[in-house]
PDB file of N, H, CA, C and O in Angstrom:
ATOM      1  N   MET A   1     109.374  90.341  99.363  1.00  0.00           N
ATOM      2  CA  MET A   1     108.612  91.557  99.266  1.00  0.00           C
ATOM      3  C   MET A   1     107.591  91.388  98.137  1.00  0.00           C
ATOM      4  O   MET A   1     108.003  91.144  97.003  1.00  0.00           O
ATOM      5  N   PRO A   2     106.302  91.504  98.384  1.00  0.00           N
ATOM      6  CA  PRO A   2     105.301  91.321  97.340  1.00  0.00           C
ATOM      7  C   PRO A   2     105.368  92.440  96.310  1.00  0.00           C
ATOM      8  O   PRO A   2     105.754  93.569  96.614  1.00  0.00           O
ATOM      9  N   LEU A   3     104.984  92.100  95.094  1.00  0.00           N
ATOM     10  H   LEU A   3     104.671  91.184  94.847  1.00  0.00           H
ATOM     11  CA  LEU A   3     104.951  93.070  94.006  1.00  0.00           C
ATOM     12  C   LEU A   3     103.533  93.220  93.503  1.00  0.00           C
ATOM     13  O   LEU A   3     102.718  92.306  93.628  1.00  0.00           O
ATOM     14  N   TYR A   4     103.243  94.374  92.935  1.00  0.00           N
ATOM     15  H   TYR A   4     103.905  95.117  92.834  1.00  0.00           H
ATOM     16  CA  TYR A   4     101.975  94.617  92.267  1.00  0.00           C
ATOM     17  C   TYR A   4     102.243  94.571  90.774  1.00  0.00           C
ATOM     18  O   TYR A   4     103.225  95.149  90.308  1.00  0.00           O
ATOM     19  N   ILE A   5     101.397  93.902  90.021  1.00  0.00           N
ATOM     20  H   ILE A   5     100.599  93.432  90.400  1.00  0.00           H
ATOM     21  CA  ILE A   5     101.628  93.710  88.600  1.00  0.00           C
ATOM     22  C   ILE A   5     100.439  94.238  87.813  1.00  0.00           C
ATOM     23  O   ILE A   5      99.286  93.991  88.166  1.00  0.00           O
ATOM     24  N   THR A   6     100.736  94.977  86.729  1.00  0.00           N
ATOM     25  H   THR A   6     101.672  95.178  86.442  1.00  0.00           H
ATOM     26  CA  THR A   6      99.691  95.416  85.813  1.00  0.00           C
ATOM     27  C   THR A   6     100.075  94.994  84.412  1.00  0.00           C
ATOM     28  O   THR A   6     101.260  94.940  84.081  1.00  0.00           O
ATOM     29  N   ASN A   7      99.098  94.698  83.596  1.00  0.00           N
ATOM     30  H   ASN A   7      98.136  94.742  83.866  1.00  0.00           H
ATOM     31  CA  ASN A   7      99.309  94.360  82.193  1.00  0.00           C
ATOM     32  C   ASN A   7      98.331  95.152  81.351  1.00  0.00           C
ATOM     33  O   ASN A   7      97.170  95.318  81.727  1.00  0.00           O
ATOM     34  N   THR A   8      98.791  95.636  80.223  1.00  0.00           N
ATOM     35  H   THR A   8      99.734  95.501  79.918  1.00  0.00           H
ATOM     36  CA  THR A   8      97.924  96.274  79.248  1.00  0.00           C
ATOM     37  C   THR A   8      97.910  95.364  78.033  1.00  0.00           C
ATOM     38  O   THR A   8      98.912  95.257  77.326  1.00  0.00           O
ATOM     39  N   PHE A   9      96.790  94.712  77.787  1.00  0.00           N
ATOM     40  H   PHE A   9      95.976  94.799  78.361  1.00  0.00           H
ATOM     41  CA  PHE A   9      96.721  93.713  76.737  1.00  0.00           C
ATOM     42  C   PHE A   9      96.277  94.314  75.417  1.00  0.00           C
ATOM     43  O   PHE A   9      95.404  95.180  75.374  1.00  0.00           O
ATOM     44  N   SER A  10      96.889  93.844  74.344  1.00  0.00           N
ATOM     45  H   SER A  10      97.598  93.140  74.378  1.00  0.00           H
ATOM     46  CA  SER A  10      96.473  94.207  72.998  1.00  0.00           C
ATOM     47  C   SER A  10      95.118  93.568  72.725  1.00  0.00           C
ATOM     48  O   SER A  10      94.846  92.466  73.200  1.00  0.00           O
ATOM     49  N   GLN A  11      94.281  94.240  71.973  1.00  0.00           N
ATOM     50  H   GLN A  11      94.503  95.135  71.587  1.00  0.00           H
ATOM     51  CA  GLN A  11      92.983  93.686  71.590  1.00  0.00           C
ATOM     52  C   GLN A  11      93.158  92.502  70.631  1.00  0.00           C
ATOM     53  O   GLN A  11      92.336  91.586  70.622  1.00  0.00           O
ATOM     54  N   GLU A  12      94.229  92.518  69.823  1.00  0.00           N
ATOM     55  H   GLU A  12      94.898  93.262  69.829  1.00  0.00           H
ATOM     56  CA  GLU A  12      94.379  91.526  68.765  1.00  0.00           C
ATOM     57  C   GLU A  12      95.058  90.237  69.230  1.00  0.00           C
ATOM     58  O   GLU A  12      94.632  89.142  68.860  1.00  0.00           O
ATOM     59  N   VAL A  13      96.088  90.362  70.022  1.00  0.00           N
ATOM     60  H   VAL A  13      96.434  91.251  70.322  1.00  0.00           H
ATOM     61  CA  VAL A  13      96.847  89.182  70.456  1.00  0.00           C
ATOM     62  C   VAL A  13      97.037  89.256  71.966  1.00  0.00           C
ATOM     63  O   VAL A  13      97.702  90.164  72.464  1.00  0.00           O
ATOM     64  N   ILE A  14      96.464  88.316  72.691  1.00  0.00           N
ATOM     65  H   ILE A  14      95.924  87.578  72.287  1.00  0.00           H
ATOM     66  CA  ILE A  14      96.480  88.370  74.153  1.00  0.00           C
ATOM     67  C   ILE A  14      97.896  88.312  74.723  1.00  0.00           C
ATOM     68  O   ILE A  14      98.138  88.887  75.784  1.00  0.00           O
ATOM     69  N   ASN A  15      98.833  87.646  74.066  1.00  0.00           N
ATOM     70  H   ASN A  15      98.636  87.179  73.204  1.00  0.00           H
ATOM     71  CA  ASN A  15     100.202  87.541  74.567  1.00  0.00           C
ATOM     72  C   ASN A  15     101.121  88.628  74.020  1.00  0.00           C
ATOM     73  O   ASN A  15     102.343  88.483  74.045  1.00  0.00           O
ATOM     74  N   HIS A  16     100.541  89.703  73.532  1.00  0.00           N
ATOM     75  H   HIS A  16      99.549  89.821  73.511  1.00  0.00           H
ATOM     76  CA  HIS A  16     101.306  90.845  73.030  1.00  0.00           C
ATOM     77  C   HIS A  16     100.906  92.020  73.904  1.00  0.00           C
ATOM     78  O   HIS A  16      99.891  92.671  73.654  1.00  0.00           O
ATOM     79  N   ASN A  17     101.711  92.294  74.939  1.00  0.00           N
ATOM     80  H   ASN A  17     102.536  91.766  75.142  1.00  0.00           H
ATOM     81  CA  ASN A  17     101.281  93.305  75.899  1.00  0.00           C
ATOM     82  C   ASN A  17     102.448  93.947  76.625  1.00  0.00           C
ATOM     83  O   ASN A  17     103.578  93.459  76.585  1.00  0.00           O
ATOM     84  N   PHE A  18     102.148  95.049  77.286  1.00  0.00           N
ATOM     85  H   PHE A  18     101.231  95.445  77.319  1.00  0.00           H
ATOM     86  CA  PHE A  18     103.096  95.755  78.140  1.00  0.00           C
ATOM     87  C   PHE A  18     102.995  95.169  79.540  1.00  0.00           C
ATOM     88  O   PHE A  18     101.895  94.924  80.035  1.00  0.00           O
ATOM     89  N   TYR A  19     104.130  94.943  80.176  1.00  0.00           N
ATOM     90  H   TYR A  19     105.024  95.142  79.774  1.00  0.00           H
ATOM     91  CA  TYR A  19     104.181  94.369  81.522  1.00  0.00           C
ATOM     92  C   TYR A  19     104.839  95.376  82.451  1.00  0.00           C
ATOM     93  O   TYR A  19     105.860  95.974  82.111  1.00  0.00           O
ATOM     94  N   GLN A  20     104.249  95.560  83.625  1.00  0.00           N
ATOM     95  H   GLN A  20     103.419  95.075  83.901  1.00  0.00           H
ATOM     96  CA  GLN A  20     104.858  96.429  84.631  1.00  0.00           C
ATOM     97  C   GLN A  20     104.558  95.865  86.008  1.00  0.00           C
ATOM     98  O   GLN A  20     103.400  95.639  86.360  1.00  0.00           O
ATOM     99  N   ALA A  21     105.623  95.637  86.793  1.00  0.00           N
ATOM    100  H   ALA A  21     106.563  95.821  86.508  1.00  0.00           H
ATOM    101  CA  ALA A  21     105.488  95.173  88.175  1.00  0.00           C
ATOM    102  C   ALA A  21     105.919  96.304  89.094  1.00  0.00           C
ATOM    103  O   ALA A  21     106.850  97.047  88.783  1.00  0.00           O
ATOM    104  N   TYR A  22     105.231  96.432  90.237  1.00  0.00           N
ATOM    105  H   TYR A  22     104.475  95.829  90.490  1.00  0.00           H
ATOM    106  CA  TYR A  22     105.499  97.511  91.193  1.00  0.00           C
ATOM    107  C   TYR A  22     105.911  96.949  92.546  1.00  0.00           C
ATOM    108  O   TYR A  22     105.485  95.864  92.941  1.00  0.00           O
ATOM    109  N   TYR A  23     106.749  97.706  93.250  1.00  0.00           N
ATOM    110  H   TYR A  23     107.096  98.588  92.930  1.00  0.00           H
ATOM    111  CA  TYR A  23     107.014  97.445  94.660  1.00  0.00           C
ATOM    112  C   TYR A  23     105.810  97.923  95.474  1.00  0.00           C
ATOM    113  O   TYR A  23     104.996  98.689  94.958  1.00  0.00           O
ATOM    114  N   PRO A  24     105.675  97.490  96.729  1.00  0.00           N
ATOM    115  CA  PRO A  24     104.553  97.938  97.565  1.00  0.00           C
ATOM    116  C   PRO A  24     104.471  99.460  97.716  1.00  0.00           C
ATOM    117  O   PRO A  24     103.387  99.993  97.957  1.00  0.00           O
ATOM    118  N   ASN A  25     105.600 100.170  97.578  1.00  0.00           N
ATOM    119  H   ASN A  25     106.480  99.738  97.382  1.00  0.00           H
ATOM    120  CA  ASN A  25     105.563 101.634  97.687  1.00  0.00           C
ATOM    121  C   ASN A  25     105.161 102.295  96.369  1.00  0.00           C
ATOM    122  O   ASN A  25     105.261 103.514  96.229  1.00  0.00           O
ATOM    123  N   LYS A  26     104.709 101.493  95.404  1.00  0.00           N
ATOM    124  H   LYS A  26     104.628 100.503  95.518  1.00  0.00           H
ATOM    125  CA  LYS A  26     104.175 101.931  94.112  1.00  0.00           C
ATOM    126  C   LYS A  26     105.236 102.389  93.111  1.00  0.00           C
ATOM    127  O   LYS A  26     104.886 102.932  92.062  1.00  0.00           O
ATOM    128  N   THR A  27     106.517 102.187  93.404  1.00  0.00           N
ATOM    129  H   THR A  27     106.802 101.746  94.255  1.00  0.00           H
ATOM    130  CA  THR A  27     107.546 102.461  92.408  1.00  0.00           C
ATOM    131  C   THR A  27     107.702 101.227  91.523  1.00  0.00           C
ATOM    132  O   THR A  27     107.498 100.106  91.989  1.00  0.00           O
ATOM    133  N   PRO A  28     108.060 101.419  90.250  1.00  0.00           N
ATOM    134  CA  PRO A  28     108.183 100.261  89.364  1.00  0.00           C
ATOM    135  C   PRO A  28     109.344  99.355  89.754  1.00  0.00           C
ATOM    136  O   PRO A  28     110.388  99.821  90.210  1.00  0.00           O
ATOM    137  N   ASP A  29     109.147  98.065  89.569  1.00  0.00           N
ATOM    138  H   ASP A  29     108.298  97.686  89.199  1.00  0.00           H
ATOM    139  CA  ASP A  29     110.196  97.063  89.772  1.00  0.00           C
ATOM    140  C   ASP A  29     110.777  96.658  88.422  1.00  0.00           C
ATOM    141  O   ASP A  29     111.995  96.608  88.251  1.00  0.00           O
ATOM    142  N   GLN A  30     109.895  96.370  87.461  1.00  0.00           N
ATOM    143  H   GLN A  30     108.906  96.410  87.600  1.00  0.00           H
ATOM    144  CA  GLN A  30     110.329  95.916  86.150  1.00  0.00           C
ATOM    145  C   GLN A  30     109.291  96.314  85.111  1.00  0.00           C
ATOM    146  O   GLN A  30     108.088  96.252  85.365  1.00  0.00           O
ATOM    147  N   THR A  31     109.771  96.728  83.926  1.00  0.00           N
ATOM    148  H   THR A  31     110.748  96.778  83.719  1.00  0.00           H
ATOM    149  CA  THR A  31     108.871  97.064  82.826  1.00  0.00           C
ATOM    150  C   THR A  31     109.399  96.460  81.538  1.00  0.00           C
ATOM    151  O   THR A  31     110.608  96.302  81.362  1.00  0.00           O
ATOM    152  N   GLY A  32     108.486  96.125  80.641  1.00  0.00           N
ATOM    153  H   GLY A  32     107.505  96.253  80.783  1.00  0.00           H
ATOM    154  CA  GLY A  32     108.883  95.607  79.337  1.00  0.00           C
ATOM    155  C   GLY A  32     107.675  95.154  78.540  1.00  0.00           C
ATOM    156  O   GLY A  32     106.535  95.279  78.988  1.00  0.00           O
ATOM    157  N   TYR A  33     107.935  94.630  77.364  1.00  0.00           N
ATOM    158  H   TYR A  33     108.860  94.528  77.000  1.00  0.00           H
ATOM    159  CA  TYR A  33     106.882  94.168  76.463  1.00  0.00           C
ATOM    160  C   TYR A  33     107.023  92.679  76.185  1.00  0.00           C
ATOM    161  O   TYR A  33     108.124  92.130  76.162  1.00  0.00           O
ATOM    162  N   TYR A  34     105.874  92.042  75.973  1.00  0.00           N
ATOM    163  H   TYR A  34     104.979  92.488  75.992  1.00  0.00           H
ATOM    164  CA  TYR A  34     105.825  90.673  75.487  1.00  0.00           C
ATOM    165  C   TYR A  34     105.286  90.691  74.066  1.00  0.00           C
ATOM    166  O   TYR A  34     104.382  91.465  73.751  1.00  0.00           O
ATOM    167  N   ASN A  35     105.831  89.852  73.221  1.00  0.00           N
ATOM    168  H   ASN A  35     106.566  89.223  73.477  1.00  0.00           H
ATOM    169  CA  ASN A  35     105.314  89.645  71.877  1.00  0.00           C
ATOM    170  C   ASN A  35     105.131  88.147  71.703  1.00  0.00           C
ATOM    171  O   ASN A  35     106.101  87.390  71.724  1.00  0.00           O
ATOM    172  N   LYS A  36     103.908  87.730  71.533  1.00  0.00           N
ATOM    173  H   LYS A  36     103.120  88.346  71.516  1.00  0.00           H
ATOM    174  CA  LYS A  36     103.573  86.309  71.409  1.00  0.00           C
ATOM    175  C   LYS A  36     104.094  85.517  72.602  1.00  0.00           C
ATOM    176  O   LYS A  36     104.570  84.392  72.453  1.00  0.00           O
ATOM    177  N   GLY A  37     104.000  86.120  73.792  1.00  0.00           N
ATOM    178  H   GLY A  37     103.613  87.035  73.912  1.00  0.00           H
ATOM    179  CA  GLY A  37     104.368  85.449  75.031  1.00  0.00           C
ATOM    180  C   GLY A  37     105.849  85.457  75.354  1.00  0.00           C
ATOM    181  O   GLY A  37     106.262  84.861  76.349  1.00  0.00           O
ATOM    182  N   LYS A  38     106.669  86.126  74.530  1.00  0.00           N
ATOM    183  H   LYS A  38     106.334  86.610  73.722  1.00  0.00           H
ATOM    184  CA  LYS A  38     108.116  86.177  74.765  1.00  0.00           C
ATOM    185  C   LYS A  38     108.555  87.621  74.968  1.00  0.00           C
ATOM    186  O   LYS A  38     108.009  88.539  74.358  1.00  0.00           O
ATOM    187  N   LYS A  39     109.555  87.811  75.837  1.00  0.00           N
ATOM    188  H   LYS A  39     109.999  87.065  76.332  1.00  0.00           H
ATOM    189  CA  LYS A  39     110.080  89.158  76.068  1.00  0.00           C
ATOM    190  C   LYS A  39     110.629  89.719  74.765  1.00  0.00           C
ATOM    191  O   LYS A  39     111.260  89.016  73.975  1.00  0.00           O
ATOM    192  N   GLU A  40     110.365  91.033  74.562  1.00  0.00           N
ATOM    193  H   GLU A  40     109.853  91.604  75.203  1.00  0.00           H
ATOM    194  CA  GLU A  40     110.793  91.688  73.329  1.00  0.00           C
ATOM    195  C   GLU A  40     111.202  93.122  73.623  1.00  0.00           C
ATOM    196  O   GLU A  40     110.549  93.809  74.408  1.00  0.00           O
ATOM    197  N   GLY A  41     112.272  93.570  73.002  1.00  0.00           N
ATOM    198  H   GLY A  41     112.803  93.011  72.365  1.00  0.00           H
ATOM    199  CA  GLY A  41     112.713  94.953  73.180  1.00  0.00           C
ATOM    200  C   GLY A  41     113.427  95.152  74.508  1.00  0.00           C
ATOM    201  O   GLY A  41     113.997  94.220  75.074  1.00  0.00           O
ATOM    202  N   THR A  42     113.384  96.390  74.991  1.00  0.00           N
ATOM    203  H   THR A  42     112.921  97.147  74.531  1.00  0.00           H
ATOM    204  CA  THR A  42     114.112  96.759  76.206  1.00  0.00           C
ATOM    205  C   THR A  42     113.282  96.486  77.453  1.00  0.00           C
ATOM    206  O   THR A  42     112.157  96.968  77.581  1.00  0.00           O
ATOM    207  N   TRP A  43     113.844  95.714  78.364  1.00  0.00           N
ATOM    208  H   TRP A  43     114.758  95.322  78.260  1.00  0.00           H
ATOM    209  CA  TRP A  43     113.259  95.477  79.682  1.00  0.00           C
ATOM    210  C   TRP A  43     114.093  96.232  80.698  1.00  0.00           C
ATOM    211  O   TRP A  43     115.323  96.169  80.676  1.00  0.00           O
ATOM    212  N   LYS A  44     113.419  96.949  81.594  1.00  0.00           N
ATOM    213  H   LYS A  44     112.421  97.001  81.613  1.00  0.00           H
ATOM    214  CA  LYS A  44     114.103  97.770  82.591  1.00  0.00           C
ATOM    215  C   LYS A  44     113.785  97.274  83.993  1.00  0.00           C
ATOM    216  O   LYS A  44     112.647  96.909  84.290  1.00  0.00           O
ATOM    217  N   SER A  45     114.807  97.263  84.858  1.00  0.00           N
ATOM    218  H   SER A  45     115.731  97.560  84.616  1.00  0.00           H
ATOM    219  CA  SER A  45     114.650  96.906  86.270  1.00  0.00           C
ATOM    220  C   SER A  45     115.029  98.107  87.120  1.00  0.00           C
ATOM    221  O   SER A  45     115.949  98.852  86.786  1.00  0.00           O
ATOM    222  N   TYR A  46     114.304  98.289  88.233  1.00  0.00           N
ATOM    223  H   TYR A  46     113.556  97.684  88.505  1.00  0.00           H
ATOM    224  CA  TYR A  46     114.492  99.441  89.110  1.00  0.00           C
ATOM    225  C   TYR A  46     114.684  98.978  90.547  1.00  0.00           C
ATOM    226  O   TYR A  46     114.237  97.895  90.925  1.00  0.00           O
ATOM    227  N   ASP A  47     115.356  99.812  91.351  1.00  0.00           N
ATOM    228  H   ASP A  47     115.718 100.692  91.044  1.00  0.00           H
ATOM    229  CA  ASP A  47     115.437  99.522  92.780  1.00  0.00           C
ATOM    230  C   ASP A  47     114.190 100.076  93.470  1.00  0.00           C
ATOM    231  O   ASP A  47     113.343 100.687  92.819  1.00  0.00           O
ATOM    232  N   THR A  48     114.075  99.868  94.779  1.00  0.00           N
ATOM    233  H   THR A  48     114.763  99.372  95.308  1.00  0.00           H
ATOM    234  CA  THR A  48     112.860 100.278  95.505  1.00  0.00           C
ATOM    235  C   THR A  48     112.673 101.788  95.567  1.00  0.00           C
ATOM    236  O   THR A  48     111.584 102.259  95.896  1.00  0.00           O
ATOM    237  N   ALA A  49     113.718 102.556  95.257  1.00  0.00           N
ATOM    238  H   ALA A  49     114.602 102.173  94.991  1.00  0.00           H
ATOM    239  CA  ALA A  49     113.605 104.019  95.214  1.00  0.00           C
ATOM    240  C   ALA A  49     113.195 104.507  93.824  1.00  0.00           C
ATOM    241  O   ALA A  49     112.994 105.705  93.623  1.00  0.00           O
ATOM    242  N   GLY A  50     113.071 103.586  92.866  1.00  0.00           N
ATOM    243  H   GLY A  50     113.235 102.613  93.029  1.00  0.00           H
ATOM    244  CA  GLY A  50     112.680 103.946  91.513  1.00  0.00           C
ATOM    245  C   GLY A  50     113.843 104.260  90.592  1.00  0.00           C
ATOM    246  O   GLY A  50     113.637 104.714  89.466  1.00  0.00           O
ATOM    247  N   LYS A  51     115.072 104.022  91.058  1.00  0.00           N
ATOM    248  H   LYS A  51     115.239 103.653  91.972  1.00  0.00           H
ATOM    249  CA  LYS A  51     116.261 104.280  90.244  1.00  0.00           C
ATOM    250  C   LYS A  51     116.489 103.112  89.284  1.00  0.00           C
ATOM    251  O   LYS A  51     116.464 101.950  89.689  1.00  0.00           O
ATOM    252  N   LEU A  52     116.710 103.433  88.012  1.00  0.00           N
ATOM    253  H   LEU A  52     116.731 104.377  87.683  1.00  0.00           H
ATOM    254  CA  LEU A  52     116.998 102.412  87.012  1.00  0.00           C
ATOM    255  C   LEU A  52     118.311 101.710  87.358  1.00  0.00           C
ATOM    256  O   LEU A  52     119.340 102.362  87.532  1.00  0.00           O
ATOM    257  N   ILE A  53     118.272 100.376  87.456  1.00  0.00           N
ATOM    258  H   ILE A  53     117.436  99.846  87.314  1.00  0.00           H
ATOM    259  CA  ILE A  53     119.486  99.634  87.810  1.00  0.00           C
ATOM    260  C   ILE A  53     119.953  98.697  86.699  1.00  0.00           C
ATOM    261  O   ILE A  53     121.100  98.250  86.713  1.00  0.00           O
ATOM    262  N   ASN A  54     119.076  98.391  85.731  1.00  0.00           N
ATOM    263  H   ASN A  54     118.144  98.753  85.719  1.00  0.00           H
ATOM    264  CA  ASN A  54     119.472  97.471  84.670  1.00  0.00           C
ATOM    265  C   ASN A  54     118.545  97.623  83.471  1.00  0.00           C
ATOM    266  O   ASN A  54     117.343  97.845  83.621  1.00  0.00           O
ATOM    267  N   GLU A  55     119.122  97.499  82.280  1.00  0.00           N
ATOM    268  H   GLU A  55     120.098  97.318  82.158  1.00  0.00           H
ATOM    269  CA  GLU A  55     118.356  97.419  81.039  1.00  0.00           C
ATOM    270  C   GLU A  55     118.860  96.211  80.269  1.00  0.00           C
ATOM    271  O   GLU A  55     120.066  96.036  80.096  1.00  0.00           O
ATOM    272  N   THR A  56     117.939  95.383  79.808  1.00  0.00           N
ATOM    273  H   THR A  56     116.959  95.526  79.949  1.00  0.00           H
ATOM    274  CA  THR A  56     118.298  94.214  79.014  1.00  0.00           C
ATOM    275  C   THR A  56     117.472  94.229  77.745  1.00  0.00           C
ATOM    276  O   THR A  56     116.253  94.388  77.791  1.00  0.00           O
ATOM    277  N   GLU A  57     118.131  94.066  76.620  1.00  0.00           N
ATOM    278  H   GLU A  57     119.122  93.937  76.583  1.00  0.00           H
ATOM    279  CA  GLU A  57     117.460  94.018  75.323  1.00  0.00           C
ATOM    280  C   GLU A  57     117.144  92.564  74.981  1.00  0.00           C
ATOM    281  O   GLU A  57     118.006  91.695  75.106  1.00  0.00           O
ATOM    282  N   TYR A  58     115.903  92.297  74.548  1.00  0.00           N
ATOM    283  H   TYR A  58     115.203  93.003  74.447  1.00  0.00           H
ATOM    284  CA  TYR A  58     115.476  90.949  74.183  1.00  0.00           C
ATOM    285  C   TYR A  58     115.022  90.914  72.731  1.00  0.00           C
ATOM    286  O   TYR A  58     114.453  91.875  72.214  1.00  0.00           O
ATOM    287  N   ASN A  59     115.287  89.784  72.088  1.00  0.00           N
ATOM    288  H   ASN A  59     115.749  89.003  72.508  1.00  0.00           H
ATOM    289  CA  ASN A  59     114.789  89.522  70.748  1.00  0.00           C
ATOM    290  C   ASN A  59     114.172  88.132  70.758  1.00  0.00           C
ATOM    291  O   ASN A  59     114.873  87.130  70.898  1.00  0.00           O
ATOM    292  N   ASN A  60     112.863  88.084  70.611  1.00  0.00           N
ATOM    293  H   ASN A  60     112.293  88.898  70.498  1.00  0.00           H
ATOM    294  CA  ASN A  60     112.136  86.812  70.591  1.00  0.00           C
ATOM    295  C   ASN A  60     112.403  85.979  71.842  1.00  0.00           C
ATOM    296  O   ASN A  60     112.554  84.760  71.764  1.00  0.00           O
ATOM    297  N   GLY A  61     112.461  86.654  73.010  1.00  0.00           N
ATOM    298  H   GLY A  61     112.338  87.644  73.073  1.00  0.00           H
ATOM    299  CA  GLY A  61     112.625  85.975  74.290  1.00  0.00           C
ATOM    300  C   GLY A  61     114.055  85.710  74.708  1.00  0.00           C
ATOM    301  O   GLY A  61     114.293  85.199  75.802  1.00  0.00           O
ATOM    302  N   THR A  62     115.018  86.051  73.851  1.00  0.00           N
ATOM    303  H   THR A  62     114.824  86.466  72.963  1.00  0.00           H
ATOM    304  CA  THR A  62     116.425  85.798  74.140  1.00  0.00           C
ATOM    305  C   THR A  62     117.159  87.108  74.387  1.00  0.00           C
ATOM    306  O   THR A  62     117.035  88.037  73.590  1.00  0.00           O
ATOM    307  N   PRO A  63     117.930  87.205  75.485  1.00  0.00           N
ATOM    308  CA  PRO A  63     118.713  88.429  75.711  1.00  0.00           C
ATOM    309  C   PRO A  63     119.728  88.639  74.586  1.00  0.00           C
ATOM    310  O   PRO A  63     120.372  87.695  74.129  1.00  0.00           O
ATOM    311  N   VAL A  64     119.857  89.886  74.151  1.00  0.00           N
ATOM    312  H   VAL A  64     119.333  90.653  74.522  1.00  0.00           H
ATOM    313  CA  VAL A  64     120.792  90.247  73.087  1.00  0.00           C
ATOM    314  C   VAL A  64     122.010  90.894  73.715  1.00  0.00           C
ATOM    315  O   VAL A  64     121.877  91.798  74.539  1.00  0.00           O
ATOM    316  N   ASP A  65     123.194  90.441  73.334  1.00  0.00           N
ATOM    317  H   ASP A  65     123.302  89.706  72.665  1.00  0.00           H
ATOM    318  CA  ASP A  65     124.439  91.019  73.863  1.00  0.00           C
ATOM    319  C   ASP A  65     124.778  92.316  73.174  1.00  0.00           C
ATOM    320  O   ASP A  65     125.791  92.939  73.494  1.00  0.00           O
TER     321      ASP A  65
END
């Protein structure tokens, strides 16, 4: 199933941005932030109905338990 992806880039650092991918029905698939090209903070995954199905916390690109 193809996804639609949008990025909002910081003016200062190109690899420091918000990431959001969408399903074809325009509901979000995954959202999160990159810092210096690595996942940072809370990343959320959704099903095709838009229901939150998973949250993963990242620190410098590594999942935090």
